[in-house]
C-alpha positions as CSV (number, residue, x, y, z in Angstrom):
1,M,-39.6,115.8,-4.3
2,S,-43.3,115.7,-4.4
3,A,-45.5,112.7,-4.4
4,L,-46.6,112.6,-7.4
5,E,-42.6,112.9,-8.9
6,E,-42.3,110.1,-6.4
7,L,-44.5,108.1,-7.8
8,R,-43.3,108.7,-11.5
9,T,-40.0,107.5,-10.8
10,L,-41.5,103.9,-8.8
11,L,-43.2,103.5,-12.6
12,E,-40.4,104.8,-14.4
13,A,-38.4,102.1,-12.0
14,V,-40.6,99.0,-12.5
15,V,-41.2,99.6,-16.6
16,E,-37.1,100.0,-16.4
17,A,-37.9,96.3,-15.1
18,I,-39.8,94.5,-16.9
19,D,-38.2,96.1,-20.4
20,V,-36.4,93.6,-21.5
21,P,-34.7,93.2,-24.9
22,F,-35.6,90.4,-27.3
23,P,-32.9,88.1,-27.5
24,D,-30.9,87.9,-31.3
25,T,-31.1,84.7,-31.0
26,G,-33.5,81.7,-30.2
27,A,-30.8,80.1,-27.8
28,D,-31.1,82.7,-25.6
29,V,-35.1,82.7,-25.5
30,E,-35.7,80.2,-22.2
31,T,-32.8,83.4,-20.6
32,Y,-34.9,85.7,-21.9
33,R,-37.9,84.4,-19.9
34,A,-36.2,83.2,-17.1
35,L,-34.5,87.0,-17.0
36,L,-38.1,88.6,-17.6
37,D,-40.4,86.6,-15.0
38,R,-37.6,87.6,-12.0
39,R,-37.3,91.3,-12.9
40,A,-41.4,90.7,-12.8
41,G,-41.9,89.5,-9.9
42,L,-39.6,91.7,-8.6
43,A,-41.7,94.7,-9.2
44,V,-45.1,93.6,-8.2
45,I,-43.7,93.1,-5.0
46,V,-41.7,96.5,-4.8
47,A,-45.4,97.6,-6.0
48,R,-47.3,96.0,-3.8
49,A,-44.9,97.1,-1.1
50,A,-45.2,100.8,-1.9
51,L,-49.4,100.5,-2.5
52,A,-49.2,99.4,1.4
53,E,-47.0,102.2,2.4
54,E,-47.3,106.2,2.6
55,P,-46.2,108.1,-0.6
56,D,-43.0,109.5,0.2
57,A,-41.5,105.9,0.8
58,Y,-42.0,105.5,-3.0
59,G,-38.6,106.9,-4.0
60,W,-37.3,104.8,-1.5
61,N,-39.0,101.6,-2.9
62,A,-37.4,102.5,-6.5
63,A,-34.0,103.2,-5.7
64,Y,-34.6,99.8,-4.0
65,L,-35.8,98.0,-7.6
66,R,-33.3,99.7,-9.5
67,R,-30.2,98.4,-7.5
68,K,-32.6,94.5,-7.3
69,V,-32.4,95.3,-11.4
70,E,-29.0,95.9,-11.0
71,E,-28.5,91.9,-9.8
72,H,-30.6,90.4,-12.9
73,P,-28.6,92.5,-15.8
74,V,-29.3,91.4,-19.9
75,A,-26.2,88.8,-20.5
76,Y,-27.4,87.8,-23.7
77,R,-27.4,90.0,-27.3
78,A,-30.2,92.1,-27.8
79,Y,-32.4,91.6,-30.4
80,E,-31.1,95.2,-32.8
81,K,-34.3,96.0,-35.6
82,P,-32.9,96.0,-39.5
83,E,-32.9,99.2,-40.5
84,A,-34.6,99.5,-44.3
85,G,-32.8,98.2,-46.6
86,Q,-30.7,95.9,-45.1
């Protein structure tokens, strides 16, 4: 995999980490905020580490971030936009 492809993989992992769905109810807002905060922190740590390393390590950093995100899943019902006419 080229350095550019590995960078793209890392960027995709960062977006996946911080693209946390909004909760369906107000009762889950604090859970959402805590999850987003945790995942954003992980993304920053991994991005900083990637910037300090050689580009050939971007793939490893992406895989590491994805593993860490799996440890912090969405544990609430996500908001779904109603379809037109509902």
